[in-house]
DSSP file (Angstrom, degrees, kcal/mol; ACC not computed):
  #  RESIDUE AA STRUCTURE BP1 BP2  ACC     N-H-->O    O-->H-N    N-H-->O    O-->H-N    TCO  KAPPA ALPHA  PHI   PSI    X-CA   Y-CA   Z-CA
    1    1 A M              0   0    0      0, 0.0     7,-2.5     0, 0.0     8,-0.5   0.000 360.0 360.0 360.0 134.5    0.9   19.1   -2.9
    2    2 A T  E     -A    7   0A   0      5,-0.3     2,-0.5     6,-0.1   140,-0.0  -0.795 360.0-146.5-123.1 159.4   -0.8   19.4   -6.3
    3    3 A L  E >  S-A    6   0A   0      3,-2.2     3,-1.3    -2,-0.3     0, 0.0  -0.936  92.1 -19.9-130.1 111.8    0.1   19.0  -10.0
    4    4 A F  T 3  S-     0   0    0     -2,-0.5    -1,-0.1     1,-0.3     0, 0.0   0.916 131.8 -49.3  50.6  48.0   -1.8   21.4  -12.2
    5    5 A G  T 3  S+     0   0    0      1,-0.2   138,-0.3   137,-0.0    -1,-0.3   0.298 116.4 113.4  86.5  -9.1   -4.3   21.8   -9.4
    6    6 A H  E <  S-A    3   0A   0     -3,-1.3    -3,-2.2   136,-0.1    -1,-0.2  -0.813  72.2-114.7 -98.6 126.7   -4.9   18.1   -8.7
    7    7 A P  E  >  -A    2   0A   0      0, 0.0     4,-0.6     0, 0.0    -5,-0.3  -0.354  17.4-150.5 -63.6 142.6   -3.7   16.6   -5.4
    8    8 A L  H  > S+     0   0    0     -7,-2.5     4,-1.9     2,-0.2     5,-0.2   0.840  87.0  62.8 -85.4 -37.8   -0.9   14.1   -5.9
    9    9 A H  H >> S+     0   0    0     -8,-0.5     4,-1.6    50,-0.3     3,-0.7   0.964 106.5  43.2 -53.9 -55.7   -1.6   11.8   -2.9
   10   10 A P  H 34 S+     0   0    0      0, 0.0     4,-0.3     0, 0.0    -1,-0.2   0.785 115.0  51.4 -60.0 -29.0   -5.0   10.8   -4.1
   11   11 A M  H 3< S+     0   0    0     -4,-0.6     4,-0.2    -3,-0.2     3,-0.2   0.771 114.2  43.4 -77.2 -27.0   -3.7   10.3   -7.6
   12   12 A T  H X< S+     0   0    0     -4,-1.9     3,-0.8    -3,-0.7    44,-0.2   0.686  92.0  78.0 -95.3 -20.8   -0.8    8.1   -6.4
   13   13 A V  T 3X S+     0   0    0     -4,-1.6     4,-1.2     1,-0.2    -1,-0.2   0.768  83.5  68.3 -62.0 -27.4   -2.4    5.7   -3.9
   14   14 A H  H 3> S+     0   0    0     -4,-0.3     4,-2.7    -3,-0.2    -1,-0.2   0.854  92.5  58.3 -66.0 -36.3   -3.9    3.5   -6.6
   15   15 A F  H <> S+     0   0    0     -3,-0.8     4,-2.5    -4,-0.2     5,-0.2   0.894 105.1  44.6 -66.9 -40.6   -0.7    2.2   -7.8
   16   16 A P  H  > S+     0   0    0      0, 0.0     4,-2.0     0, 0.0    -1,-0.2   0.861 116.0  49.3 -66.2 -36.1    0.6    0.6   -4.6
   17   17 A I  H  X S+     0   0    0     -4,-1.2     4,-2.5     2,-0.2     5,-0.3   0.978 113.8  45.4 -71.4 -55.8   -2.9   -1.0   -3.9
   18   18 A A  H  X S+     0   0    0     -4,-2.7     4,-2.7     1,-0.2     5,-0.2   0.941 116.8  44.8 -57.0 -51.5   -3.1   -2.4   -7.6
   19   19 A W  H  X S+     0   0    0     -4,-2.5     4,-2.1    -5,-0.2    -1,-0.2   0.861 113.1  50.9 -66.6 -33.5    0.6   -3.8   -7.5
   20   20 A Y  H  X S+     0   0    0     -4,-2.0     4,-2.2    -5,-0.2    -1,-0.2   0.969 113.3  43.5 -67.2 -50.7    0.2   -5.3   -4.1
   21   21 A L  H  X S+     0   0    0     -4,-2.5     4,-2.9     1,-0.2    -2,-0.2   0.870 112.3  54.8 -61.4 -39.2   -3.1   -7.1   -5.0
   22   22 A L  H  X S+     0   0    0     -4,-2.7     4,-3.0    -5,-0.3     5,-0.2   0.939 106.0  51.6 -61.0 -43.3   -1.6   -8.2   -8.3
   23   23 A G  H  X S+     0   0    0     -4,-2.1     4,-2.0     1,-0.2    -2,-0.2   0.902 109.0  51.3 -62.5 -38.3    1.3   -9.8   -6.4
   24   24 A V  H  X S+     0   0    0     -4,-2.2     4,-2.0     2,-0.2    -1,-0.2   0.941 112.5  44.9 -56.8 -50.1   -1.2  -11.6   -4.3
   25   25 A L  H  X S+     0   0    0     -4,-2.9     4,-2.3     1,-0.2    -2,-0.2   0.891 112.6  51.3 -64.9 -37.1   -3.0  -12.9   -7.4
   26   26 A L  H  X S+     0   0    0     -4,-3.0     4,-2.7     2,-0.2    -1,-0.2   0.926 108.6  51.8 -57.3 -47.5    0.2  -13.9   -9.1
   27   27 A T  H  X S+     0   0    0     -4,-2.0     4,-2.3     1,-0.2    -2,-0.2   0.869 110.8  48.1 -64.6 -39.6    1.3  -15.7   -6.0
   28   28 A A  H  X S+     0   0    0     -4,-2.0     4,-1.3     2,-0.2    -1,-0.2   0.889 111.5  49.5 -64.0 -41.7   -2.0  -17.6   -6.0
   29   29 A I  H  X S+     0   0    0     -4,-2.3     4,-2.8     2,-0.2     5,-0.4   0.860 109.0  52.9 -61.8 -41.8   -1.6  -18.4   -9.7
   30   30 A F  H  X S+     0   0    0     -4,-2.7     4,-3.0     1,-0.2    -2,-0.2   0.915 109.2  49.2 -66.8 -43.3    1.9  -19.6   -9.0
   31   31 A L  H  < S+     0   0    0     -4,-2.3    -1,-0.2     2,-0.2    -2,-0.2   0.795 116.9  43.1 -62.2 -28.2    0.6  -22.0   -6.2
   32   32 A W  H  < S+     0   0    0     -4,-1.3    -2,-0.2    -5,-0.1    -1,-0.2   0.915 131.4  20.3 -80.4 -45.5   -2.0  -23.3   -8.6
   33   33 A R  H  < S-     0   0    0     -4,-2.8    -3,-0.2     2,-0.1    -2,-0.2   0.583  87.1-138.3-100.2 -20.4    0.0  -23.6  -11.7
   34   34 A G     <  +     0   0    0     -4,-3.0     2,-0.6    -5,-0.4    -4,-0.2   0.756  43.2 154.6  62.1  30.4    3.5  -23.8  -10.4
   35   35 A Q    >>  -     0   0    0     -6,-0.2     4,-1.4     1,-0.2     3,-0.7  -0.811  35.0-151.6 -90.5 122.0    5.1  -21.5  -13.1
   36   36 A A  H 3> S+     0   0    0     -2,-0.6     4,-1.8     1,-0.3     3,-0.3   0.878  93.3  57.6 -56.9 -44.0    8.3  -19.9  -11.9
   37   37 A E  H 3> S+     0   0    0      1,-0.2     4,-2.6     2,-0.2    -1,-0.3   0.775 101.2  57.2 -61.0 -26.5    8.0  -16.9  -14.0
   38   38 A V  H <> S+     0   0    0     -3,-0.7     4,-2.1     1,-0.2    -1,-0.2   0.942 108.0  48.8 -68.0 -43.6    4.6  -16.1  -12.5
   39   39 A E  H  X S+     0   0    0     -4,-1.4     4,-2.2    -3,-0.3    -2,-0.2   0.894 108.0  53.7 -59.4 -43.1    6.2  -16.1   -9.1
   40   40 A R  H  X S+     0   0    0     -4,-1.8     4,-2.5     1,-0.2     5,-0.2   0.926 108.4  49.0 -60.9 -45.2    9.0  -13.8  -10.3
   41   41 A F  H  X S+     0   0    0     -4,-2.6     4,-2.3     1,-0.2    -1,-0.2   0.884 107.5  56.7 -61.6 -33.6    6.4  -11.3  -11.6
   42   42 A A  H  X S+     0   0    0     -4,-2.1     4,-2.2     2,-0.2    -1,-0.2   0.938 107.2  47.9 -55.2 -48.8    4.7  -11.5   -8.3
   43   43 A F  H  X S+     0   0    0     -4,-2.2     4,-2.2     1,-0.2    -2,-0.2   0.923 112.3  48.9 -59.4 -43.4    8.0  -10.5   -6.6
   44   44 A W  H  X S+     0   0    0     -4,-2.5     4,-2.5     1,-0.2    -1,-0.2   0.856 108.7  52.6 -68.5 -32.0    8.5   -7.6   -8.9
   45   45 A S  H  X S+     0   0    0     -4,-2.3     4,-1.8    -5,-0.2    -1,-0.2   0.842 109.6  50.2 -75.6 -26.7    4.9   -6.4   -8.4
   46   46 A F  H  X S+     0   0    0     -4,-2.2     4,-2.4    -5,-0.2    -2,-0.2   0.921 110.6  49.6 -71.9 -35.3    5.5   -6.4   -4.6
   47   47 A G  H  X S+     0   0    0     -4,-2.2     4,-2.3     2,-0.2     5,-0.2   0.911 111.5  47.8 -64.9 -44.3    8.7   -4.4   -5.2
   48   48 A L  H  X S+     0   0    0     -4,-2.5     4,-2.4     1,-0.2    -1,-0.2   0.879 111.3  51.9 -65.4 -34.1    6.8   -1.9   -7.4
   49   49 A S  H  X S+     0   0    0     -4,-1.8     4,-2.9     2,-0.2    -2,-0.2   0.943 108.8  52.2 -62.1 -49.8    4.0   -1.7   -4.7
   50   50 A W  H  X S+     0   0    0     -4,-2.4     4,-1.7     1,-0.2    -2,-0.2   0.927 112.6  42.5 -63.8 -44.2    6.6   -1.0   -2.0
   51   51 A V  H  X S+     0   0    0     -4,-2.3     4,-2.1     2,-0.2    -1,-0.2   0.902 114.1  50.7 -70.7 -37.2    8.2    1.8   -3.8
   52   52 A A  H  X S+     0   0    0     -4,-2.4     4,-3.0     1,-0.2    -2,-0.2   0.844 107.2  55.8 -58.9 -35.8    4.9    3.3   -4.9
   53   53 A N  H  X S+     0   0    0     -4,-2.9     4,-2.6     2,-0.2    -1,-0.2   0.866 105.6  50.5 -64.7 -37.0    3.8    3.1   -1.4
   54   54 A L  H  X S+     0   0    0     -4,-1.7     4,-2.4    -5,-0.2    -2,-0.2   0.943 112.3  47.3 -63.1 -47.7    6.8    5.2   -0.3
   55   55 A V  H  X S+     0   0    0     -4,-2.1     4,-2.2     2,-0.2     5,-0.2   0.932 113.8  46.6 -61.0 -45.8    6.0    7.8   -3.0
   56   56 A A  H  X S+     0   0    0     -4,-3.0     4,-2.7   -44,-0.2    -1,-0.2   0.927 112.4  51.9 -60.6 -41.7    2.3    7.9   -2.1
   57   57 A A  H  X S+     0   0    0     -4,-2.6     4,-2.7     1,-0.2    -2,-0.2   0.907 107.1  52.6 -62.5 -39.7    3.3    8.2    1.7
   58   58 A L  H  X S+     0   0    0     -4,-2.4     4,-1.6     2,-0.2    -1,-0.2   0.914 111.2  45.4 -61.5 -45.3    5.6   11.1    0.9
   59   59 A F  H  X S+     0   0    0     -4,-2.2     4,-2.1     2,-0.2   -50,-0.3   0.850 113.7  52.9 -67.1 -34.5    2.8   13.1   -0.9
   60   60 A G  H  X S+     0   0    0     -4,-2.7     4,-2.2    -5,-0.2    -2,-0.2   0.907 107.1  48.5 -68.6 -37.8    0.5   12.2    1.9
   61   61 A L  H  X S+     0   0    0     -4,-2.7     4,-1.1     2,-0.2    -1,-0.2   0.869 109.8  53.0 -67.2 -34.3    2.8   13.4    4.6
   62   62 A I  H  < S+     0   0    0     -4,-1.6     4,-0.2    -5,-0.2     3,-0.2   0.899 111.0  47.1 -64.3 -44.0    3.2   16.7    2.6
   63   63 A D  H >< S+     0   0    0     -4,-2.1     3,-1.2     1,-0.2     4,-0.2   0.818 103.1  64.0 -69.8 -29.0   -0.6   17.1    2.4
   64   64 A Q  H >< S+     0   0    0     -4,-2.2     3,-1.7     1,-0.3    -1,-0.2   0.855  94.1  62.2 -62.6 -28.8   -0.9   16.3    6.2
   65   65 A N  T 3< S+     0   0    0     -4,-1.1    -1,-0.3     1,-0.3    -2,-0.2   0.647  90.2  66.9 -74.9  -5.8    1.0   19.4    6.9
   66   66 A Q  T <  S+     0   0    0     -3,-1.2    -1,-0.3    -4,-0.2     2,-0.2   0.578  81.4  94.8 -82.0 -10.3   -1.6   21.6    5.4
   67   67 A L  S <  S-     0   0    0     -3,-1.7    72,-0.0    -4,-0.2    -3,-0.0  -0.567  86.9-104.9 -79.0 144.1   -4.0   20.6    8.1
   68   68 A A    >   -     0   0    0     -2,-0.2     3,-1.4     1,-0.1     6,-0.1  -0.285  29.3-111.7 -63.8 157.2   -4.2   23.1   11.1
   69   69 A V  T 3  S+     0   0    0      1,-0.3    -1,-0.1    -4,-0.1    -2,-0.1   0.863 115.7  40.6 -60.9 -39.8   -2.6   22.2   14.3
   70   70 A G  T 3  S+     0   0    0      3,-0.0    -1,-0.3     4,-0.0    -2,-0.1   0.220  81.9 143.9 -93.4  13.7   -5.8   21.8   16.3
   71   71 A D    X   -     0   0    0     -3,-1.4     3,-1.2     1,-0.2     4,-0.2  -0.335  46.5-146.3 -60.0 130.6   -7.8   20.0   13.4
   72   72 A L  T >  S+     0   0    0      1,-0.2     3,-0.8     2,-0.1     4,-0.4   0.667  94.8  65.3 -70.7 -18.6  -10.1   17.4   14.8
   73   73 A R  T 3> S+     0   0    0      1,-0.2     4,-2.0     2,-0.2     3,-0.4   0.556  75.5  92.8 -86.3  -2.2   -9.6   15.2   11.7
   74   74 A Q  H <> S+     0   0    0     -3,-1.2     4,-2.6     1,-0.2    -1,-0.2   0.824  80.0  55.9 -54.0 -33.6   -6.0   14.8   12.6
   75   75 A A  H <> S+     0   0    0     -3,-0.8     4,-1.4     2,-0.2    -1,-0.2   0.912 106.9  49.8 -72.2 -39.7   -6.8   11.6   14.5
   76   76 A N  H  > S+     0   0    0     -3,-0.4     4,-1.9    -4,-0.4    -1,-0.2   0.903 110.6  50.0 -57.2 -42.8   -8.4   10.1   11.4
   77   77 A V  H  X S+     0   0    0     -4,-2.0     4,-2.5     1,-0.2    -2,-0.2   0.902 107.7  53.7 -65.1 -40.1   -5.4   11.0    9.4
   78   78 A N  H  X S+     0   0    0     -4,-2.6     4,-1.7     2,-0.2    -1,-0.2   0.826 108.2  49.6 -61.3 -31.2   -3.1    9.3   12.1
   79   79 A N  H  X S+     0   0    0     -4,-1.4     4,-2.2     2,-0.2    -1,-0.2   0.894 110.0  50.7 -72.4 -40.2   -5.0    6.1   11.8
   80   80 A H  H  X S+     0   0    0     -4,-1.9     4,-1.7     1,-0.2    -2,-0.2   0.925 113.2  46.6 -66.3 -40.9   -4.7    6.2    8.0
   81   81 A I  H  X S+     0   0    0     -4,-2.5     4,-2.4     2,-0.2     5,-0.2   0.860 109.1  54.6 -64.0 -35.2   -0.8    6.8    8.5
   82   82 A T  H  X S+     0   0    0     -4,-1.7     4,-2.0     2,-0.2    -2,-0.2   0.927 111.4  44.4 -65.0 -47.4   -0.6    3.9   11.0
   83   83 A A  H  X S+     0   0    0     -4,-2.2     4,-1.5     2,-0.2    43,-0.2   0.812 113.4  50.3 -70.4 -30.2   -2.2    1.5    8.5
   84   84 A A  H  X S+     0   0    0     -4,-1.7     4,-2.2    -5,-0.2    -2,-0.2   0.935 110.1  49.1 -76.6 -41.6   -0.1    2.7    5.6
   85   85 A V  H  X S+     0   0    0     -4,-2.4     4,-2.7     1,-0.2     5,-0.2   0.888 110.0  53.2 -61.3 -38.4    3.2    2.3    7.6
   86   86 A A  H  X S+     0   0    0     -4,-2.0     4,-2.7    -5,-0.2     5,-0.2   0.921 109.7  47.7 -61.2 -40.4    2.0   -1.2    8.5
   87   87 A L  H  X S+     0   0    0     -4,-1.5     4,-2.9     2,-0.2     5,-0.2   0.916 109.9  53.4 -70.1 -39.3    1.5   -2.0    4.8
   88   88 A I  H  X S+     0   0    0     -4,-2.2     4,-2.7     1,-0.2    -2,-0.2   0.960 113.8  42.2 -61.1 -47.9    5.0   -0.5    4.1
   89   89 A I  H  X S+     0   0    0     -4,-2.7     4,-2.5     2,-0.2     5,-0.2   0.932 116.1  47.1 -69.5 -40.9    6.6   -2.9    6.7
   90   90 A I  H  X S+     0   0    0     -4,-2.7     4,-2.3    -5,-0.2     5,-0.2   0.950 114.1  47.9 -64.4 -44.2    4.6   -5.9    5.7
   91   91 A N  H  X S+     0   0    0     -4,-2.9     4,-1.6    -5,-0.2    -1,-0.2   0.904 112.9  49.6 -58.5 -44.5    5.3   -5.3    2.0
   92   92 A G  H  X S+     0   0    0     -4,-2.7     4,-2.6    -5,-0.2    -1,-0.2   0.890 109.2  50.4 -64.2 -40.4    9.0   -4.8    2.9
   93   93 A L  H  X S+     0   0    0     -4,-2.5     4,-3.0     1,-0.2     5,-0.2   0.875 110.0  53.6 -70.2 -33.0    9.2   -8.2    5.0
   94   94 A L  H  X S+     0   0    0     -4,-2.3     4,-2.0    -5,-0.2    -1,-0.2   0.899 110.1  45.2 -64.6 -41.7    7.6   -9.9    2.0
   95   95 A L  H  X S+     0   0    0     -4,-1.6     4,-2.6    -5,-0.2     5,-0.2   0.940 114.4  49.2 -63.3 -43.6   10.3   -8.6   -0.3
   96   96 A Y  H  X S+     0   0    0     -4,-2.6     4,-3.5     1,-0.2     5,-0.4   0.938 110.8  48.4 -65.0 -42.6   13.0   -9.5    2.2
   97   97 A M  H  X S+     0   0    0     -4,-3.0     4,-2.4     1,-0.2    -1,-0.2   0.939 114.9  45.2 -65.9 -40.0   11.8  -13.0    2.7
   98   98 A R  H  < S+     0   0    0     -4,-2.0    -1,-0.2    -5,-0.2    -2,-0.2   0.836 117.5  45.2 -69.0 -33.0   11.5  -13.7   -1.1
   99   99 A F  H  < S+     0   0    0     -4,-2.6     3,-0.2    -5,-0.2    -2,-0.2   0.873 115.7  44.9 -75.6 -38.8   14.9  -12.1   -1.7
  100  100 A R  H  < S+     0   0    0     -4,-3.5     2,-0.5     1,-0.3    -2,-0.2   0.912 125.6  31.6 -72.6 -41.6   16.6  -14.0    1.2
  101  101 A W    ><  -     0   0    0     -4,-2.4     3,-1.6    -5,-0.4    -1,-0.3  -0.911  60.6-169.9-120.2 102.4   14.9  -17.4    0.3
  102  102 A A  T 3  S+     0   0    0     -2,-0.5     3,-0.3     1,-0.3    -1,-0.1   0.745  94.3  50.4 -62.2 -23.5   14.2  -18.0   -3.3
  103  103 A D  T >> S+     0   0    0      1,-0.2     4,-2.8    -3,-0.1     3,-2.2  -0.101  71.1 132.1-102.0  32.5   12.3  -21.1   -2.1
  104  104 A V  H <>  +     0   0    0     -3,-1.6     4,-1.8     1,-0.3     8,-0.3   0.816  67.3  58.3 -57.3 -33.3   10.2  -19.1    0.4
  105  105 A L  H 34 S+     0   0    0     -3,-0.3    -1,-0.3     1,-0.2    -2,-0.1   0.553 116.5  35.7 -82.0  -2.9    6.9  -20.6   -0.8
  106  106 A V  H <4 S+     0   0    0     -3,-2.2     3,-0.3     3,-0.1    -2,-0.2   0.762 125.9  35.9-104.7 -42.0    8.3  -24.0    0.0
  107  107 A R  H  < S+     0   0    0     -4,-2.8    -3,-0.2     1,-0.2    -2,-0.2   0.925 138.7  13.8 -74.9 -49.9   10.4  -23.4    3.1
  108  108 A Y  S  X S+     0   0    0     -4,-1.8     4,-2.7    -5,-0.3     5,-0.3  -0.252  80.9 144.8-120.9  39.9    8.3  -20.8    4.8
  109  109 A R  H  > S+     0   0    0     -3,-0.3     4,-2.5     1,-0.2     5,-0.3   0.894  72.3  41.1 -59.4 -50.5    5.0  -21.1    2.9
  110  110 A W  H  > S+     0   0    0      2,-0.2     4,-2.2     1,-0.2    -1,-0.2   0.880 114.9  50.1 -65.8 -39.3    2.5  -20.4    5.7
  111  111 A Q  H  > S+     0   0    0      2,-0.2     4,-2.7     1,-0.2     5,-0.2   0.946 115.0  45.2 -58.8 -51.5    4.4  -17.7    7.3
  112  112 A Y  H  X S+     0   0    0     -4,-2.7     4,-2.5    -8,-0.3    -2,-0.2   0.909 115.5  45.3 -58.9 -45.2    4.8  -16.0    3.9
  113  113 A L  H  X S+     0   0    0     -4,-2.5     4,-2.6    -5,-0.3    -1,-0.2   0.876 113.3  51.4 -78.7 -33.2    1.2  -16.5    2.9
  114  114 A S  H  X S+     0   0    0     -4,-2.2     4,-1.9    -5,-0.3    -1,-0.2   0.931 110.3  47.9 -61.0 -48.6    0.0  -15.3    6.3
  115  115 A L  H  X S+     0   0    0     -4,-2.7     4,-1.9     2,-0.2    -2,-0.2   0.860 110.8  53.0 -66.3 -36.5    2.0  -12.2    6.1
  116  116 A M  H  X S+     0   0    0     -4,-2.5     4,-1.5    -5,-0.2    -2,-0.2   0.941 109.3  48.1 -59.4 -44.9    0.6  -11.6    2.6
  117  117 A L  H  X S+     0   0    0     -4,-2.6     4,-1.7     1,-0.2    -2,-0.2   0.833 107.2  56.0 -69.8 -27.8   -2.9  -11.9    3.8
  118  118 A L  H  X S+     0   0    0     -4,-1.9     4,-1.9     1,-0.2    -1,-0.2   0.861 106.5  52.4 -64.3 -40.2   -2.1   -9.5    6.7
  119  119 A G  H  X S+     0   0    0     -4,-1.9     4,-2.9     2,-0.2    -2,-0.2   0.857 103.0  56.0 -65.2 -33.1   -1.0   -7.1    4.0
  120  120 A V  H  X S+     0   0    0     -4,-1.5     4,-2.3     2,-0.2    -2,-0.2   0.913 108.0  49.2 -59.3 -45.2   -4.3   -7.5    2.2
  121  121 A V  H  X S+     0   0    0     -4,-1.7     4,-2.6     2,-0.2    -2,-0.2   0.898 110.8  50.3 -57.8 -44.1   -6.0   -6.5    5.4
  122  122 A A  H  X S+     0   0    0     -4,-1.9     4,-3.1     2,-0.2    -2,-0.2   0.897 110.8  49.1 -64.4 -43.5   -3.6   -3.5    5.7
  123  123 A V  H  X S+     0   0    0     -4,-2.9     4,-2.4     2,-0.2    -2,-0.2   0.912 112.5  47.3 -61.6 -43.9   -4.4   -2.5    2.1
  124  124 A V  H  X S+     0   0    0     -4,-2.3     4,-2.2     2,-0.2    -2,-0.2   0.908 115.4  45.3 -70.0 -39.7   -8.1   -2.7    2.6
  125  125 A T  H  X S+     0   0    0     -4,-2.6     4,-2.7     2,-0.2     5,-0.3   0.957 114.1  48.4 -68.6 -45.3   -7.9   -0.7    5.9
  126  126 A T  H  X S+     0   0    0     -4,-3.1     4,-2.3   -43,-0.2    -2,-0.2   0.917 113.3  47.0 -58.1 -41.1   -5.7    1.9    4.5
  127  127 A G  H  X S+     0   0    0     -4,-2.4     4,-2.1    -5,-0.2    -1,-0.2   0.863 112.4  50.9 -67.7 -35.3   -7.9    2.3    1.5
  128  128 A W  H  X S+     0   0    0     -4,-2.2     4,-1.9     2,-0.2    -2,-0.2   0.899 110.9  46.3 -65.8 -43.9  -10.9    2.5    3.6
  129  129 A L  H  X S+     0   0    0     -4,-2.7     4,-2.3     2,-0.2    -2,-0.2   0.884 112.0  52.4 -68.2 -39.3   -9.6    5.1    5.9
  130  130 A G  H  X S+     0   0    0     -4,-2.3     4,-1.8    -5,-0.3    -2,-0.2   0.895 107.8  51.3 -65.3 -36.2   -8.3    7.1    3.0
  131  131 A G  H  X S+     0   0    0     -4,-2.1     4,-3.5     2,-0.2     5,-0.5   0.895 108.1  51.9 -60.8 -40.9  -11.7    7.0    1.5
  132  132 A E  H  X>S+     0   0    0     -4,-1.9     4,-1.8     1,-0.2     5,-1.7   0.897 108.6  52.7 -64.6 -38.0  -13.2    8.2    4.8
  133  133 A L  H  <5S+     0   0    0     -4,-2.3     6,-2.9     3,-0.2    -1,-0.2   0.901 116.8  37.5 -64.4 -38.9  -10.8   11.1    4.7
  134  134 A V  H  <5S+     0   0    0     -4,-1.8     4,-0.3     4,-0.3    -2,-0.2   0.945 127.3  30.1 -75.0 -51.4  -11.8   12.1    1.2
  135  135 A Y  H  <5S+     0   0    0     -4,-3.5    -3,-0.2     2,-0.1    -2,-0.2   0.792 132.1  27.8 -87.4 -25.2  -15.5   11.5    1.2
  136  136 A R  T  <5S+     0   0    0     -4,-1.8    -3,-0.2    -5,-0.5    -1,-0.1   0.849 133.0  30.0 -95.9 -43.8  -16.5   12.1    4.9
  137  137 A H  S   <S-     0   0    0     -5,-1.7    -3,-0.2     2,-0.1    -4,-0.1   0.512  96.7-131.7-100.6  -5.8  -13.9   14.6    6.1
  138  138 A R        +     0   0    0     -4,-0.3     3,-0.4    -6,-0.3     2,-0.4   0.845  50.9 152.0  58.3  38.9  -13.3   16.3    2.6
  139  139 A I        +     0   0    0     -6,-2.9    -1,-0.2     1,-0.2    -2,-0.1  -0.851  55.5  22.5-102.5 135.7   -9.5   16.1    2.8
  140  140 A G  S    S+     0   0    0     -2,-0.4     2,-0.2     1,-0.3    -1,-0.2   0.692  88.0 137.4  89.8  18.0   -7.4   15.9   -0.3
  141  141 A L        -     0   0    0     -3,-0.4     2,-0.4     1,-0.1    -1,-0.3  -0.567  64.6 -92.2 -99.9 164.6   -9.9   17.4   -2.6
  142  142 A I        -     0   0    0     -2,-0.2     2,-0.5    -3,-0.1  -136,-0.1  -0.575  41.8-120.2 -74.6 129.2   -9.4   19.9   -5.2
  143  143 A A        -     0   0    0     -2,-0.4    -1,-0.1  -138,-0.3     0, 0.0  -0.527  26.7-157.3 -71.5 116.5   -9.9   23.6   -3.9
  144  144 A V              0   0    0     -2,-0.5    -1,-0.0     1,-0.1    -3,-0.0  -0.881 360.0 360.0 -99.5 127.9  -12.6   25.2   -5.9
  145  145 A P              0   0    0      0, 0.0    -1,-0.1     0, 0.0    -2,-0.0   0.491 360.0 360.0 -74.3 360.0  -12.5   28.9   -5.9
């Protein structure tokens, strides 16, 4: 799916990555400084990341349908999708935990932080696999006539 000839999935994936990592950074600042508004911004950053991840996933799934049925690159696309779905689930769990327990960083600190770090692994993995699809397998590029 394109907008003015530019593929939408590669354009939208930067937002969930940036907002997720901003949420991690703001959580670390909150743990260091203890300012409640910083933690609230971290929560909203994770929320924006989750929504942006769903949008990017939708565009990615639409783009996936443009591959031929027997395309050998499909296995790599499936690995990318698996990592992205894992990120959506982890991000959703972080939102749920923070929404359910306002004091999650006191009550379930290590579980929350471990889940957050697992999300960082999912972000890096998804980004790496996406980069492989673009730069090695030439998927999601502008078609030049």
